MARDREN-477058 format. One record per residue (C-alpha): residue number from 1; x, y, z. Coordinates in steps of 0.5 Angstrom, whole numbers. Layout:
N
    k      u      v      w
  NUM      X      Y      Z
...
This chain:
818
    k      u      v      w
    1      0      0      0
    2      3      7     -2
    3      1     12      3
    4      2     19      0
    5      4     24      6
    6      0     30      4
    7     -6     26      3
    8     -6     23     10
    9     -5     30     13
   10    -12     32     10
   11    -15     26     14
   12    -11     26     20
   13     -7     31     24
   14      1     29     23
   15      6     33     27
   16     12     29     26
   17     17     28     20
   18     16     22     15
   19     22     18     18
   20     19     18     25
   21     12     17     23
   22     15     11     19
   23     18      8     25
   24     12      9     29
   25      8      5     24
   26     13      0     23
   27     13     -1     31
   28      5     -2     31
   29      5     -7     25
   30      5     -4     19
   31     12     -5     16
   32     15      1     12
   33     19     -2      6
   34     21      4      3
   35     20     12      4
   36     20     15     -2
   37     21     23     -3
   38     18     25     -9
   39     22     32     -9
   40     28     29    -11
   41     25     27    -17
   42     25     35    -19
   43     31     38    -15
   44     33     44    -19
   45     27     44    -24
   46     23     50    -24
   47     18     53    -28
   48     20     56    -35
   49     16     61    -40
   50     18     60    -47
   51     19     67    -50
   52     22     65    -57
   53     22     59    -61
   54     27     59    -67
   55     29     53    -72
   56     36     50    -71
   57     41     52    -76
   58     44     45    -77
   59     38     40    -75
   60     31     40    -78
   61     28     36    -72
   62     31     41    -66
   63     29     48    -64
   64     33     53    -60
   65     28     56    -55
   66     29     62    -51
   67     26     61    -44
   68     25     65    -38
   69     26     62    -31
   70     26     68    -27
   71     33     70    -28
   72     36     76    -30
   73     37     74    -37
   74     33     68    -41
   75     36     61    -42
   76     38     59    -49
   77     36     51    -49
   78     36     47    -55
   79     30     42    -55
   80     28     36    -60
   81     20     36    -57
   82     15     37    -63
   83     10     40    -58
   84     15     46    -56
   85     12     53    -58
   86     13     60    -56
   87      8     62    -50
   88      8     56    -46
   89     10     55    -39
   90     14     48    -38
   91     19     45    -33
   92     26     47    -34
   93     32     43    -31
   94     37     48    -30
   95     45     46    -30
   96     47     42    -25
   97     40     39    -24
   98     39     31    -23
   99     34     27    -25
  100     33     20    -22
  101     28     18    -26
  102     32     18    -32
  103     39     18    -29
  104     41     24    -32
  105     45     30    -29
  106     44     37    -33
  107     50     40    -36
  108     52     46    -41
  109     54     44    -47
  110     53     44    -55
  111     48     41    -59
  112     50     41    -67
  113     54     47    -66
  114     49     51    -61
  115     50     52    -54
  116     44     49    -49
  117     44     52    -42
  118     39     47    -39
  119     33     42    -41
  120     26     43    -42
  121     23     36    -39
  122     17     31    -40
  123     13     28    -35
  124     17     22    -36
  125     23     25    -34
  126     20     27    -28
  127     18     20    -26
  128     11     21    -28
  129      6     18    -33
  130      4     21    -39
  131      0     20    -45
  132      3     26    -48
  133      9     25    -53
  134     13     31    -52
  135     15     36    -46
  136     10     37    -41
  137      6     44    -42
  138      3     47    -35
  139     -3     50    -39
  140     -5     43    -40
  141     -4     40    -33
  142     -6     46    -28
  143    -11     51    -28
  144     -6     56    -25
  145      1     57    -28
  146      6     60    -23
  147     11     65    -25
  148     17     63    -28
  149     23     61    -23
  150     18     58    -18
  151     20     50    -16
  152     16     45    -20
  153     15     40    -15
  154      9     44    -11
  155      6     45    -18
  156      6     38    -20
  157      5     35    -13
  158     12     32    -12
  159     13     36     -6
  160     11     30     -2
  161     13     23      1
  162     10     16      0
  163     11     11      5
  164     11      4      2
  165      7      0      7
  166      7     -8      8
  167      0    -10     10
  168     -1    -16     13
  169     -7    -21     11
  170    -10    -20     18
  171    -11    -12     17
  172    -15    -11     11
  173    -17     -4     14
  174     -9     -2     12
  175    -11     -2      5
  176    -15      4      5
  177    -12     11      7
  178    -18     12     12
  179    -15      6     15
  180     -8      8     16
  181    -11     15     18
  182    -15     12     24
  183     -8      8     25
  184     -4     14     26
  185    -10     18     30
  186    -10     12     35
  187     -2     12     35
  188     -1     19     36
  189     -8     22     39
  190     -9     26     33
  191    -16     29     31
  192    -19     25     25
  193    -22     29     19
  194    -25     24     15
  195    -29     26      9
  196    -37     25     10
  197    -40     19      7
  198    -47     17      6
  199    -50     11      3
  200    -55     13     -3
  201    -62     16      0
  202    -66     12     -5
  203    -65      4     -5
  204    -69     -1     -8
  205    -69     -8     -7
  206    -67    -13    -12
  207    -70    -20    -13
  208    -64    -25    -14
  209    -64    -30    -19
  210    -63    -37    -17
  211    -55    -37    -18
  212    -55    -30    -15
  213    -58    -32     -9
  214    -53    -38     -8
  215    -48    -33     -8
  216    -51    -28     -3
  217    -52    -34      2
  218    -44    -32      5
  219    -46    -25      7
  220    -45    -22      0
  221    -48    -15     -3
  222    -49    -13    -10
  223    -51     -6    -11
  224    -52     -2    -18
  225    -54      5    -19
  226    -55      8    -26
  227    -52     15    -27
  228    -53     19    -33
  229    -51     26    -36
  230    -43     24    -36
  231    -38     26    -41
  232    -33     20    -41
  233    -28     25    -45
  234    -27     29    -39
  235    -21     29    -35
  236    -20     29    -27
  237    -17     35    -24
  238    -10     35    -23
  239    -10     34    -15
  240    -14     27    -16
  241     -9     25    -22
  242     -3     27    -17
  243     -6     22    -11
  244     -7     17    -16
  245      0     17    -19
  246      3     17    -12
  247     -1     11    -10
  248      1      7    -16
  249     -5      8    -20
  250     -5     11    -27
  251    -11     16    -29
  252    -15     14    -34
  253    -21     19    -34
  254    -26     23    -29
  255    -31     17    -28
  256    -25     11    -27
  257    -21     16    -23
  258    -27     17    -18
  259    -28     10    -17
  260    -20      9    -16
  261    -20     14    -12
  262    -26     12     -7
  263    -22      5     -7
  264    -16      8     -5
  265    -19     12      0
  266    -25      8      3
  267    -22      1      1
  268    -28     -1     -3
  269    -27     -3    -10
  270    -32      0    -15
  271    -33     -2    -22
  272    -37      2    -28
  273    -40     -1    -33
  274    -42      3    -40
  275    -49      3    -40
  276    -50      4    -48
  277    -45     -1    -49
  278    -49     -6    -45
  279    -55     -5    -49
  280    -51     -6    -55
  281    -48    -12    -53
  282    -55    -15    -50
  283    -59    -12    -56
  284    -64     -9    -51
  285    -65     -4    -46
  286    -62     -6    -39
  287    -65     -5    -32
  288    -62     -7    -25
  289    -65    -14    -25
  290    -61    -16    -31
  291    -55    -16    -27
  292    -53    -23    -24
  293    -48    -27    -21
  294    -46    -34    -23
  295    -40    -39    -24
  296    -37    -39    -31
  297    -39    -44    -36
  298    -34    -49    -38
  299    -29    -46    -44
  300    -33    -39    -43
  301    -29    -34    -47
  302    -28    -27    -44
  303    -24    -21    -45
  304    -21    -17    -40
  305    -20     -9    -39
  306    -13    -11    -40
  307    -14    -14    -47
  308    -12    -21    -45
  309    -17    -26    -48
  310    -19    -31    -43
  311    -22    -38    -43
  312    -26    -39    -36
  313    -28    -45    -32
  314    -33    -46    -27
  315    -28    -44    -21
  316    -29    -37    -24
  317    -35    -33    -21
  318    -37    -28    -26
  319    -42    -22    -26
  320    -47    -22    -32
  321    -52    -18    -36
  322    -57    -21    -39
  323    -53    -28    -37
  324    -47    -25    -41
  325    -41    -25    -37
  326    -39    -17    -36
  327    -34    -18    -31
  328    -30    -23    -27
  329    -33    -22    -20
  330    -28    -18    -16
  331    -22    -18    -20
  332    -23    -15    -27
  333    -29    -12    -32
  334    -29    -14    -39
  335    -26     -9    -45
  336    -33     -9    -48
  337    -37     -6    -43
  338    -31     -1    -40
  339    -32      6    -40
  340    -29     10    -46
  341    -29     17    -48
  342    -36     16    -51
  343    -39     14    -45
  344    -45     18    -43
  345    -49     13    -38
  346    -46      8    -33
  347    -48      3    -28
  348    -44      4    -22
  349    -43     -3    -18
  350    -41     -3    -11
  351    -41    -10     -8
  352    -38    -15     -3
  353    -36    -21     -6
  354    -33    -27     -1
  355    -26    -28      0
  356    -26    -35     -2
  357    -30    -34     -9
  358    -25    -28    -11
  359    -19    -32     -9
  360    -21    -38    -13
  361    -23    -33    -19
  362    -16    -30    -19
  363    -12    -36    -18
  364    -16    -40    -24
  365    -15    -34    -29
  366     -8    -32    -27
  367    -10    -25    -25
  368     -9    -21    -19
  369    -11    -13    -19
  370    -12     -8    -13
  371    -19    -10    -13
  372    -18    -17    -12
  373    -12    -16     -7
  374    -17    -12     -2
  375    -23    -17     -3
  376    -18    -23     -2
  377    -17    -20      5
  378    -24    -19      7
  379    -28    -12      7
  380    -33    -10     12
  381    -40    -11     10
  382    -42     -4     12
  383    -37      0      8
  384    -40     -3      1
  385    -46      2      0
  386    -42      8      4
  387    -37      8     -1
  388    -42      8     -7
  389    -45     14     -4
  390    -38     17     -3
  391    -37     16    -11
  392    -44     18    -13
  393    -43     25     -9
  394    -36     26    -13
  395    -39     24    -19
  396    -45     29    -18
  397    -41     35    -15
  398    -35     34    -20
  399    -38     32    -27
  400    -45     35    -26
  401    -48     27    -26
  402    -55     25    -25
  403    -56     20    -20
  404    -61     15    -21
  405    -64     10    -16
  406    -59      4    -12
  407    -62     -3    -13
  408    -59     -8     -8
  409    -59    -15     -7
  410    -56    -17      0
  411    -56    -23      5
  412    -59    -21     12
  413    -53    -18     16
  414    -51    -21     23
  415    -51    -18     29
  416    -45    -14     32
  417    -41    -19     36
  418    -39    -18     43
  419    -32    -20     45
  420    -31    -20     53
  421    -24    -17     55
  422    -22    -20     62
  423    -18    -15     66
  424    -14    -21     69
  425    -13    -24     62
  426    -10    -18     60
  427     -5    -17     66
  428     -3    -24     66
  429     -1    -24     58
  430      2    -17     58
  431      6    -17     65
  432      7    -10     68
  433      9     -3     65
  434     16     -2     66
  435     17      3     72
  436     19     10     70
  437     25     15     74
  438     19     17     78
  439     16     11     80
  440     19      6     85
  441     16     -1     82
  442     13     -4     76
  443      5     -3     76
  444     -1     -6     72
  445     -4     -2     66
  446     -9      2     69
  447    -17      1     66
  448    -17      8     64
  449    -11      7     59
  450    -14      0     57
  451    -21      4     55
  452    -17     10     52
  453    -13      5     47
  454    -19      1     45
  455    -24      7     44
  456    -18     10     40
  457    -20      4     35
  458    -27      6     35
  459    -29      0     40
  460    -35      1     44
  461    -34     -1     51
  462    -39     -3     57
  463    -35     -4     64
  464    -37    -11     67
  465    -34    -14     74
  466    -29    -18     70
  467    -27    -13     65
  468    -31    -10     59
  469    -36    -12     54
  470    -33    -10     47
  471    -36     -8     41
  472    -31     -8     35
  473    -32     -3     29
  474    -34     -6     23
  475    -27     -4     20
  476    -24     -8     25
  477    -29    -14     25
  478    -25    -19     21
  479    -18    -18     25
  480    -21    -17     33
  481    -25    -23     34
  482    -22    -26     40
  483    -20    -23     47
  484    -13    -24     46
  485    -14    -20     39
  486    -16    -14     44
  487    -10    -15     49
  488     -5    -15     43
  489     -8     -8     40
  490     -7     -5     47
  491      0     -7     48
  492      1     -5     41
  493     -2      2     42
  494      2      3     49
  495      8      0     46
  496     11     -7     47
  497     17     -4     49
  498     14     -1     55
  499     12     -8     58
  500     17    -12     63
  501     17    -19     63
  502     14    -22     69
  503     17    -29     70
  504     15    -35     75
  505     17    -35     82
  506     21    -39     83
  507     24    -41     76
  508     24    -48     75
  509     28    -51     69
  510     24    -55     64
  511     26    -62     62
  512     24    -67     56
  513     19    -72     58
  514     21    -80     57
  515     17    -80     51
  516     21    -74     48
  517     28    -77     50
  518     26    -84     47
  519     24    -81     41
  520     31    -77     41
  521     35    -84     42
  522     31    -87     37
  523     33    -82     32
  524     40    -83     34
  525     40    -91     34
  526     37    -91     27
  527     42    -86     24
  528     48    -90     27
  529     45    -96     24
  530     46    -93     17
  531     39    -89     16
  532     39    -82     14
  533     33    -78     17
  534     28    -74     12
  535     23    -70     13
  536     17    -69      8
  537     11    -65      7
  538      4    -67     11
  539      1    -64      5
  540      0    -68     -2
  541     -4    -68     -8
  542    -10    -72    -10
  543    -10    -79    -11
  544    -15    -83    -15
  545    -12    -90    -11
  546    -13    -87     -4
  547    -20    -84     -3
  548    -18    -83      5
  549    -14    -77      3
  550    -17    -71      6
  551    -18    -65      2
  552    -17    -58      5
  553    -22    -53      4
  554    -17    -48      1
  555    -11    -50     -2
  556     -5    -46     -5
  557     -3    -51    -10
  558     -6    -57    -13
  559      0    -61    -11
  560     -1    -59     -4
  561     -9    -60     -3
  562    -10    -66      1
  563     -7    -69      8
  564     -3    -75      7
  565     -5    -82     10
  566      2    -85      9
  567      9    -84      9
  568     11    -89      4
  569      9    -86     -2
  570     14    -80     -1
  571     20    -85      1
  572     19    -89     -5
  573     20    -82    -10
  574     26    -80     -6
  575     29    -87     -7
  576     27    -86    -14
  577     31    -80    -15
  578     37    -82    -11
  579     38    -88    -16
  580     37    -84    -22
  581     42    -79    -19
  582     47    -86    -20
  583     47    -87    -12
  584     48    -94    -10
  585     42    -94     -5
  586     38    -90     -1
  587     37    -92      7
  588     32    -87     10
  589     27    -86     16
  590     22    -81     18
  591     18    -79     24
  592     12    -76     22
  593      4    -75     22
  594     -1    -78     18
  595     -8    -77     18
  596    -15    -80     17
  597    -22    -79     17
  598    -26    -80     24
  599    -33    -79     26
  600    -33    -73     22
  601    -27    -70     24
  602    -19    -72     23
  603    -15    -76     27
  604     -8    -75     27
  605     -3    -81     28
  606      5    -81     29
  607      8    -86     25
  608     16    -88     24
  609     17    -90     17
  610     23    -92     12
  611     26    -95      7
  612     32   -100      6
  613     34   -100     -2
  614     40   -102     -5
  615     46   -102     -1
  616     50    -97      3
  617     56    -94      0
  618     61    -95      5
  619     59   -102      5
  620     63   -104     -1
  621     70   -104      2
  622     69   -111      5
  623     66   -114     -2
  624     72   -112     -6
  625     67   -106     -9
  626     62   -111    -12
  627     55   -110    -11
  628     52   -113     -5
  629     45   -112     -3
  630     42   -114      3
  631     37   -120      4
  632     31   -120      7
  633     34   -123     14
  634     39   -118     14
  635     35   -112     13
  636     30   -115     18
  637     36   -115     23
  638     37   -108     22
  639     30   -107     25
  640     32   -112     30
  641     38   -108     32
  642     34   -102     33
  643     29   -105     38
  644     34   -109     42
  645     38   -103     43
  646     31   -101     47
  647     31   -108     50
  648     24   -109     46
  649     23   -116     44
  650     19   -117     38
  651     15   -123     34
  652     14   -123     27
  653      7   -126     24
  654      6   -128     17
  655      3   -122     13
  656      0   -123      6
  657     -6   -118      5
  658     -1   -112      5
  659     -1   -109     -2
  660      5   -105     -1
  661      9   -112      1
  662     11   -118     -3
  663      6   -123      0
  664     11   -128      1
  665     16   -124      4
  666     13   -119      9
  667     11   -120     17
  668      7   -116     22
  669     12   -114     28
  670      9   -115     34
  671     11   -112     41
  672      8   -114     48
  673      2   -118     44
  674      0   -112     40
  675      2   -110     33
  676      7   -105     32
  677      7   -105     24
  678      9   -108     18
  679     16   -110     15
  680     17   -113      9
  681     20   -113      2
  682     17   -108     -3
  683     12   -111     -8
  684     15   -113    -15
  685      9   -108    -18
  686     11   -102    -14
  687     19   -104    -15
  688     17   -103    -23
  689     13    -97    -22
  690     18    -93    -18
  691     24    -96    -22
  692     27    -99    -16
  693     31   -106    -15
  694     28   -112    -12
  695     32   -112     -6
  696     28   -106     -3
  697     25   -106      4
  698     19   -102      7
  699     18   -101     15
  700     12    -97     18
  701     11    -97     25
  702      6    -94     30
  703     10    -89     34
  704      6    -89     40
  705      6    -96     41
  706     14    -96     40
  707     15    -90     45
  708     11    -94     50
  709     14   -100     50
  710     21    -97     50
  711     20    -92     56
  712     17    -98     61
  713     21    -97     67
  714     24   -104     67
  715     27   -102     60
  716     28    -95     61
  717     32    -95     67
  718     39    -99     66
  719     40   -104     72
  720     47   -107     73
  721     47   -115     72
  722     54   -118     74
  723     57   -123     69
  724     56   -130     71
  725     63   -134     73
  726     59   -141     72
  727     60   -144     66
  728     54   -145     61
  729     51   -152     58
  730     48   -152     51
  731     43   -157     48
  732     41   -157     41
  733     34   -159     39
  734     32   -161     32
  735     24   -162     30
  736     20   -163     24
  737     14   -158     24
  738      9   -155     19
  739     12   -150     14
  740      7   -145     16
  741      9   -145     23
  742     13   -139     25
  743     19   -140     29
  744     17   -134     34
  745     12   -139     36
  746     17   -144     38
  747     22   -139     41
  748     16   -137     46
  749     14   -144     48
  750     21   -146     49
  751     23   -140     53
  752     17   -141     57
  753     18   -148     59
  754     25   -147     60
  755     25   -143     66
  756     28   -141     71
  757     35   -145     68
  758     34   -143     61
  759     39   -137     59
  760     38   -136     52
  761     35   -140     46
  762     36   -138     38
  763     34   -141     32
  764     41   -144     28
  765     38   -148     22
  766     32   -149     18
  767     32   -154     13
  768     27   -156      7
  769     27   -163      3
  770     24   -168     -1
  771     25   -173      5
  772     21   -169     10
  773     15   -168      5
  774     12   -162      1
  775      9   -158      7
  776     14   -160     13
  777     21   -157     15
  778     26   -158     20
  779     28   -153     25
  780     34   -153     30
  781     35   -149     36
  782     41   -148     41
  783     39   -148     48
  784     43   -145     53
  785     42   -147     61
  786     46   -144     67
  787     45   -144     74
  788     45   -138     79
  789     49   -141     85
  790     53   -147     82
  791     55   -151     76
  792     49   -155     73
  793     49   -162     72
  794     46   -167     67
  795     41   -169     73
  796     39   -162     74
  797     39   -160     66
  798     35   -166     64
  799     28   -165     67
  800     28   -158     65
  801     30   -160     58
  802     25   -166     57
  803     20   -161     60
  804     21   -156     54
  805     21   -162     49
  806     14   -165     52
  807     11   -158     51
  808     13   -157     44
  809     10   -164     43
  810      3   -162     46
  811      3   -155     43
  812      5   -156     36
  813      5   -164     35
  814     12   -163     33
  815     16   -169     31
  816     23   -169     35
  817     29   -171     31
  818     34   -170     37
């Protein structure tokens, strides 16, 4: 937002320099990105009177002018402009003047043998826009031409300073001069002198069509007013043009300039339709009831005021006249209905379109205008007709226009919300005011100061026992919605630097919870096992194969329009990119959130996911440089090492219904009797789709269950256990079992039956052969027995070992081989 200091002074009393005012606004939340002194554009440029013009003796396109600049003698200046003539007043840059707009320093010199002592300037050379090709003629620009020698800056409105403010999304009121004026008044206590605004006196109800009624349901307003007896060729006064140029808006004609002026002043965009052009397009007389709102049809053509040919789609909301699109609602009007020099009647539109609809239209068409930026941030409902009334009064007073009735279609207004501000919440959040030199200690903010701050913003306060009931003015209702918003405004106006910290007494150091510590250890252990941590976005694109993905209501991009339901898709894409970059492998993990719909809401779950793909680069030194990808059991050993580092024992259950994994090489990992997640080799179809090697392994675990198991007191707190000085006795136990019987079930049964002498048991061999049968295999286990107080004898071991044998026979009907 470009703020003209001279325009601002017409709205509020400003008694401090521009730099100091900029610092105050920056501290209050309106950051000043640039402070532009316009007087530097015309430094050393004065009013000159062309006394005489003669033809250059050595050049057909040059003229030798004698120019009076208020000095003792006129200056001789060589000029190449075609529109220079005797008797006109022009801007003259004297010798030594610097023109930043064209990066030129004026020096005396000779042009084709004739001495020149300055330069007659065009508006472009003074940093101004102009449709005239040639020098600036002051008789065409100002009503009263000053005497020669007077500085040109005040004449052209260049005796001004422009503050470029960064307006945040929560302060749409900052996109208007009146909003900035109210802010300055609240900060400095200065008196406001805002222009009088009145809604049109004659307002008729406009019956909406079905499409228009649907568009109005979200609190919208659409109003049009017929204005007659206009002259489209009439140019607005120089003062209005200067204000528009300072704001970065090019003047067009009086009708368009008044609409832009009101938009800059009040923050409400307006649009004027040429009434005769509409009747020519529609082939019939136009009434207010012919206007409507609807979504554009698929591949509907549209030509905007900027001349661009667009093809619309149903994402775009359009304003129609006799069902013909004449504007993209809140963004831009059409070229065929725009105001021209031949315009004599207009329909003036003042509307409140919803931010979502304007944002969707702007994104779909690739158009972003001053109008759309204001609608997207949100506008107060109350300003819609007031801005229309302001524009109509200017059209009537400046152009002698004849104002007709105003027709309005609007949804029912909602009552003004009441925000409760509690005194205790304000003091608790802000702390105490820092003591001054005359005060002995810190003090809380007085009620009078709070009321003064909020009253300066236009709020109405009703005192209560706990604080105040606050009614926020319409211009700030999109921002001040909660109690904390009001507290922030008080702190902002008082000054954040005026408060001192209020720390808890006594201060106690914080610390990580057991779950947080376990998560950190988990990351460290995974990194030490050779995996690298990655972080992917929780927002992803839509996927026809995954209907559980939850769409967000207003995405910025199609690629980030849904909440993810799993981690593995992004991980496989990362592996694919790494292998395409000639990497030998990609071992990675991520701890992230996934989302799923639940009872009309969204359930968030933390997951540990990862991929072991290919080989580690540092592992080739032990294979003579030859590729050596991991087998299924070697990859599973990485997960076993991770769980063992926390003292967690896991059991694998056969898994065959997970579409991500190879049906014969996948397992459900069970911890403490509950499924932790899955581990397995990637399905061949996915390997082919992502161009990954077949030795790619995927794991996906539930973080909550893993952290709960890791932080059990018997595992988390390290306990000393002395090494036994007694020898152990090992026995091997082989048996023939069904191929479908997991070895984990056998291990669990052996551990249970071998207590208390059994120290450990491990699977040492698995054999399949024709002599055993098609559905049978042999598994061999090594059991280690050790006594606590003495060396075990065969007589002590044999009963326990026999108990283990009988338990296996009873539970699994095994055929013992040893």
